[in-house]
C-alpha positions in Angstrom: 143.1 148.9 -9.2 144.6 151.9 -9.8 146.5 154.9 -8.1 145.9 158.2 -9.0 147.7 159.6 -11.7 148.0 162.1 -14.3 146.7 161.5 -18.1 148.0 163.8 -20.3 146.0 163.8 -24.2 146.9 161.3 -26.9 148.5 159.2 -24.0 147.2 155.2 -24.7 145.2 153.1 -21.6 145.3 149.1 -22.4 142.9 146.9 -21.0 142.8 142.8 -21.1 144.0 140.6 -24.0 141.9 137.3 -23.7 140.6 134.9 -26.0 136.6 134.8 -27.5 136.5 131.1 -25.4 133.3 128.4 -25.9 132.6 128.5 -22.2 133.4 132.7 -22.0 130.4 132.9 -24.1 128.5 130.7 -22.0 129.1 131.7 -18.7 128.1 135.5 -20.4 124.6 133.8 -21.6 123.8 132.0 -18.3 124.2 134.5 -16.2 122.6 137.1 -17.9 119.9 134.9 -18.3 120.0 133.2 -14.9 119.7 137.0 -13.8 116.9 137.8 -15.1 115.3 135.0 -14.1 116.2 134.6 -10.3 117.5 130.7 -11.2 121.0 129.6 -12.3 119.1 129.0 -16.2 121.8 126.9 -18.8 121.0 128.8 -22.1 119.8 127.1 -25.4 120.8 127.5 -29.2 121.8 130.6 -29.9 124.3 132.6 -31.7 126.0 132.7 -29.7 126.0 128.9 -27.8 125.1 126.9 -30.9 127.9 126.5 -34.3 125.5 125.2 -36.8 122.2 127.1 -35.0 125.5 130.2 -35.3 125.3 129.1 -39.2 122.0 128.9 -40.0 121.9 132.5 -39.9 125.0 133.3 -41.8 127.2 133.9 -39.5 130.8 132.1 -39.7 130.2 130.5 -36.1 129.0 131.6 -32.7 129.8 134.9 -32.2 130.3 136.9 -28.7 127.3 138.5 -27.2 128.7 142.7 -27.2 128.5 142.7 -22.9 131.6 140.9 -23.4 132.9 143.2 -25.3 131.7 146.2 -22.8 132.5 144.6 -19.8 135.9 144.6 -20.3 135.8 147.8 -21.4 134.8 149.0 -18.2 137.0 146.5 -16.8 140.1 149.0 -18.5 138.4 152.1 -17.2 138.1 151.1 -13.7 142.4 149.4 -13.9 142.8 153.2 -15.3 140.1 155.3 -13.2 139.6 153.1 -10.4 136.3 154.0 -8.0 136.5 157.4 -9.6 135.1 155.9 -12.9 132.8 153.1 -10.5 131.5 156.8 -9.3 131.1 159.6 -12.0 131.9 157.7 -15.5 130.2 156.2 -18.4 131.3 154.1 -20.7 129.5 153.4 -24.3 130.5 150.5 -26.9 129.2 150.4 -30.2 129.5 146.4 -32.0 131.1 147.0 -35.4 132.0 144.1 -36.5 131.6 140.1 -35.3 133.3 138.6 -32.2 133.8 135.5 -33.8 134.8 132.3 -31.4 138.6 131.7 -30.8 138.6 135.6 -31.8 141.9 137.3 -29.9 140.6 140.0 -28.1 143.1 143.7 -27.0 140.7 146.1 -25.7 142.5 150.0 -25.6 141.9 153.6 -25.3 143.2 156.9 -25.7 142.7 160.0 -24.0 140.8 162.7 -25.8 140.4 165.0 -23.7 141.3 166.2 -20.2 139.1 169.1 -19.2 140.1 170.5 -15.3 136.7 171.8 -13.5 136.1 174.4 -11.3 136.2 171.9 -7.9 139.7 170.8 -9.3 139.0 167.4 -10.6 139.5 166.4 -13.7 137.3 164.8 -16.6 138.7 162.5 -19.4 137.2 161.4 -22.4 138.2 158.7 -23.6 138.0 156.5 -26.6 137.7 153.0 -26.4 137.8 150.0 -29.0 138.5 146.1 -29.2 140.3 145.4 -32.0 141.4 141.6 -33.1 145.3 140.6 -33.0 145.1 141.4 -36.1 144.6 145.4 -35.2 141.2 144.9 -36.7 139.0 147.1 -34.3 135.8 145.3 -33.7 134.2 147.4 -31.0 134.8 151.3 -30.5 133.2 153.8 -27.6 133.8 155.9 -26.0 134.1 156.5 -21.8 134.4 159.5 -19.7 135.4 159.7 -16.2 135.8 163.3 -13.5 138.5 162.1 -11.3 138.9 163.8 -7.7 141.4 165.9 -6.7 
């Protein structure tokens, strides 16, 4: 978790850099299905788990579930803002390109605004995105958090 600090408008925050691997994709798909059904379940063939099925749907290969990127963006916000983000934060993500198996994903953010509140807190708005190892943006979004004084 972060230690409290002030951020400046324009400042970058960095999240994890992780590869999109078969085990990561399977963990997310199985965990979500298991949580939804309240029992341990393995996901069948879909665009996230089966390369041949993904190709039959017009994709190059399997592609990562969007929740992977959303969760990694949220992780970045927790590291930057700690429990303030958990208690008083928001995150919105939009998946603008496929995130294919083998992609090295970089999670990044940039402070768009810092607004002092009457109670002494500061509300930060953060532009958030994920890009591949070539700098191509794959996911974009924004988050906000009210940081307690």
